[in-house]
N, C-alpha and C positions, 0 to 999 in steps of 0.2 A: 504494500500500500504506500502510495506516495503522499508526502505531506506538502501542503502549500503554505507559504508565508503570506499573510495578509497584512498590509500596512494600513494604518488608520489615517491616511492622507485625507484630510477634510472631515473626518468623523467628529472632531471636536467642534468644528463650525456648525455641523448639522445638529449636534446636541445642544449647543448654545441657542440656535434658532428655535428649536422645539421648546426649550425652557422659557424663551421670551414670549412665545405666543400664548394667548389665553386658553384655558382648559377646554372651552366649548369648541374651539377650532381644532383641537387635537382629537376629538371623538370621531371615530370612523363613521362614515355614512353607510347605513345599511344598504346592501345590494338589493335591487328590485327583485321581486319574485320572478322565477323563470316564466317566460311567456307560455301560456297554455295553448295546446293545439285546439283550435276552434272546432275541428271535425270530431274530436273525441269527447263524448259526453261524460259528465260526472259519474263516478261509480256509485251505484245505488246499492246500499247494503241492508236496507230494511224495507219490508213489503207488508202492506196492510191486507187483511183478509176478512171475510165474513163467513162464519160457520153456517152450514145448512140448517142445523137444529139449534145449536147453542149449548153452552155449558151452564148447568144449574148448580149454583153454590149452596152452601148449608142454609142460607137465609131464604132460599127459593128464588133468588134473582137470576135471570137469564143473561148470560154474557155471550154475544155473538161476534162482535167486532174485535179484532186483535191485530197484532203485528208480529212478524217473524223476521229474524235477521239471517243473513247468509251464514252458513256453517263454516267453521274452521276445521283444519285437520285435527286439532285437539278435540273438537266436538265429536268427530267421528271415531276417534280412537278411545276416548274415555269410556264409552259404554262397554268396550271389549274387556275391561278389567272389573266392571261392576258385577258383584256376586249375583244379583237378581238376573242379569243377562246370562251369566254362566249357567245358572240353574234352568233358565227358560229363555232360549235364544229369541223367541217371539217378543220378549220384553224390550229388545233393543230399540224398537221404534218409539216406545213410550219414553225411555230415557233420552233418546236423541231429540225428540220433539220438545221435551221439557227444558232442554238446554237452549234451544233456538227460539222458542216463543218468548218474546220480550214483554208482551202485554196481552191480556184477554179481558176485555171490558175494563172494569176498574181494578182488576187483579194484576199486580205487577210482579208478584212472586209466583211464577208458574213453575211448579215442581212436578215430579212424577206422579204424585197422588192426584193432582188436578187432571192430568192427562188420563190416568186410570179411570176416572169417573166420568169421562166424556162418552157420549154416544158413539157407537161404532161408525156411523156414517160421518161424524165429524172427524174422527181419527183417520178414516180413509181419505177424507178431503184434505186433511193436514199433511198426510204422507205424500199425496200427489202434489200438493202445493210445494212442499219441501223439495221434492224431486225436480219440479219445474224451475224454481228459482235458483237452485244450486247447480243444475246441469245446463240450463239454457240461459240463465241470467235475467229472465223476465217472465212475466205471467201471461203473455199474449200467445195465442195459438191461432194458426190458420185453420179455418173450417170451411166446409162446403155444405150448403143447404141441401137436404135430401129431396126437397120438392122442386125448387127452381134451379138447382145445381150451381147457384151463384157462390163464388168464393169471397170470403171476407175474414177479418181478424176479430177475435173476441178477447177480452181481458178476463182471465180465469181467477183473478184475485177476489172476485165475488162482489157483486153489487147487492141487489136484493135477491131473494130466493127465486130461482128460475133463470136468473141472468148469468149465472156462472157456468 
């Protein structure tokens, strides 16, 4: 390895100049944020849904609207070490859904017990919704009308019953 000798020619002058300037002038100017590509939309990580039947809580209140976030690798790996899943592999979807549902009506703590008590049609809806947002990145699907054979796109995130 070669060593270089550096001389301080002019270094004292630079330090004296910096010491003489006011502190406000010495603060670095923050760099502007990088320009965003206008063609690339923002990444959407949370999606709203409406359950076909609705979850009935202990007080008898029905919760139909909710939101689900995109799953991470950790979300998909964590159920594999859950003892309930090891005893019954079908329980995997209950644990997985409980991790990614961020809100259900006024309930913000959605745990496996909540998902267990949902109607089967709502769990099936959520499983399909999970698959759609995590594999395709959106809730829109291309469909064809069986009567007129017209092609159009629908939002599967659920509006009112019968619209999803």
